[in-house]
C-alpha positions in Angstrom: 5.4 -11.4 -17.8 8.5 -11.1 -20.0 11.0 -8.3 -19.5 12.5 -7.0 -22.7 14.9 -4.1 -22.9 14.0 -1.6 -25.6 17.1 0.1 -26.9 15.0 2.6 -28.9 13.9 4.2 -25.6 17.5 4.8 -24.5 17.7 8.4 -25.3 17.6 11.1 -22.6 14.7 13.5 -22.8 14.6 17.1 -21.5 13.5 16.0 -18.0 16.4 13.5 -17.8 18.9 16.1 -18.9 17.5 18.7 -16.4 17.8 16.1 -13.6 21.4 15.5 -14.4 22.0 19.3 -14.6 20.3 19.8 -11.3 22.4 17.1 -9.6 25.5 18.6 -11.1 24.6 22.1 -9.8 23.8 20.7 -6.3 27.2 18.9 -6.1 29.0 21.9 -7.4 27.4 24.2 -4.9 28.1 21.9 -2.0 31.8 21.5 -3.1 32.3 25.2 -3.5 30.6 26.0 -0.1 32.4 23.1 1.6 29.1 21.7 2.8 28.4 18.0 3.7 25.2 16.1 3.1 24.7 16.6 -0.6 22.5 13.6 -1.0 19.3 15.2 0.5 19.6 18.3 -1.8 20.4 16.2 -4.8 17.4 13.9 -4.2 15.1 16.9 -3.6 16.3 18.6 -6.8 15.4 15.5 -8.8 12.1 15.0 -7.0 11.2 18.7 -7.4 11.9 18.9 -11.1 8.5 18.7 -12.9 7.2 19.2 -16.4 7.4 23.0 -16.1 8.3 25.8 -13.9 4.9 26.2 -12.2 4.7 22.5 -11.3 8.2 22.7 -9.9 7.2 25.6 -7.7 4.1 23.9 -6.5 5.8 20.5 -5.7 8.9 22.2 -4.3 6.9 24.4 -1.9 4.9 21.3 -0.8 8.1 19.4 -0.2 9.6 22.3 1.8 6.5 22.6 4.0 6.3 18.9 4.5 9.9 18.6 5.5 9.7 21.6 7.7 6.8 20.0 9.6 8.7 16.7 9.8 11.9 18.5 11.0 9.9 20.5 13.6 8.3 17.2 14.9 11.8 15.7 15.1 13.0 18.6 17.2 10.1 18.2 19.5 10.7 14.5 19.8 14.4 15.1 20.6 13.4 17.6 23.3 11.1 15.0 24.9 13.7 12.3 24.5 16.3 14.5 26.3 13.9 15.4 29.1 13.2 11.8 29.8 16.9 10.6 29.7 16.5 8.8 26.4 14.3 6.1 27.8 13.5 3.3 25.3 9.7 3.8 25.8 10.0 7.3 24.5 10.8 6.1 21.0 8.1 3.4 21.2 5.4 5.9 22.2 6.4 9.3 20.7 7.7 8.3 17.2 4.3 7.0 16.2 2.6 10.0 17.8 4.8 12.5 15.9 4.4 10.5 12.7 0.6 11.0 13.1 1.2 14.7 14.0 3.3 15.2 10.8 0.6 13.6 8.6 -2.2 15.5 10.4 -0.5 18.9 10.2 0.2 18.5 6.5 -3.4 17.5 5.7 -4.7 20.4 7.9 -2.5 22.8 5.9 -3.9 21.3 2.6 -0.4 19.9 1.8 -1.2 16.3 1.0 1.6 16.3 -1.6 4.1 16.9 1.3 2.9 14.1 3.6 5.3 11.4 2.4 8.3 13.8 2.4 7.4 15.1 5.8 7.0 11.7 7.3 10.2 10.6 5.6 12.1 13.6 7.0 10.7 13.0 10.5 11.5 9.2 10.6 15.0 9.6 9.0 15.9 12.3 11.5 14.3 10.7 14.6 15.4 7.1 14.0 18.8 7.4 12.3 20.7 10.4 13.6 23.0 9.5 16.5 22.9 11.4 19.7 24.7 14.7 19.9 23.8 17.3 17.3 20.3 16.0 16.5 18.5 19.4 16.6 21.2 21.0 14.4 20.9 18.0 12.0 17.1 18.6 11.9 17.6 22.2 10.8 20.3 21.3 8.3 18.1 18.6 6.8 15.3 21.2 6.2 17.9 23.6 4.8 19.2 20.9 2.4 15.6 20.6 1.1 15.4 24.3 0.5 18.7 24.1 -1.6 17.4 21.2 -3.7 14.1 22.9 -4.4 15.9 26.1 -5.3 18.2 24.4 -7.7 15.3 22.5 -9.4 13.4 25.8 -9.8 16.5 27.5 -11.1 17.0 24.7 -13.7 13.4 24.8 -14.8 13.2 28.6 -15.0 16.4 28.7 -17.1 15.2 26.0 -19.5 11.8 27.8 -19.8 13.5 31.1 -20.7 15.7 29.3 -23.3 12.7 27.6 -24.8 10.8 30.9 -25.1 13.7 32.8 -26.5 15.0 30.2 -29.0 12.6 27.4 -29.7 9.3 29.2 -29.7 10.7 31.9 -32.1 11.6 29.3 -34.6 8.1 27.9 -34.6 6.5 31.3 -35.6 
C-alpha cells in the first residue's frame, strides 16, 4: 500500500466549515460564560454535526441519551464506591457491571447509536476523575454534551435556512 497525498482534495467542504464554526461557537460560549471543560462540548459538536438538520437532531439526541445513561451509571458507581470506602475490588467488580448496564440500557431504549458515547462517558468519568467532586463532574459532563449538541443543531439549522433562502432561490 502506498500513501500519496492528493493536494486536489485539500479544500474544505461545507461540513468541514460547519465543524470549524461549531467549535468556534463552543469555545466562544465557554469563554463568555467562564466555564471550564470545553473539550467535551467541542467534540460533541463535531460528532453531532451531520449531513443535515434532521440527522443532527437524531444523532444528537442519541448522544445525549447515551451520555446521560453513562453519567447516571457513573453516579451509581461512585455511590457504591463511597459506601464501601473506595476498596479496590469495587472498581474491579462494578466498573464492568456498570459498563454492561450502560450498554443494556441503551439497547433496551433502542438507542444503539448512543452505546459507544454512553460507555465512553461512563468509563472516562468512573476511571479518570479524581476523588472529590465526582458526582458533580458526572452532571457537568452530561451538561457539556447538551451544549455541544445544541451548538451543532444551531449551526445546522442556520446553514439550512441560508441554503433555502439564498441558494435554492437561485436554482429556480
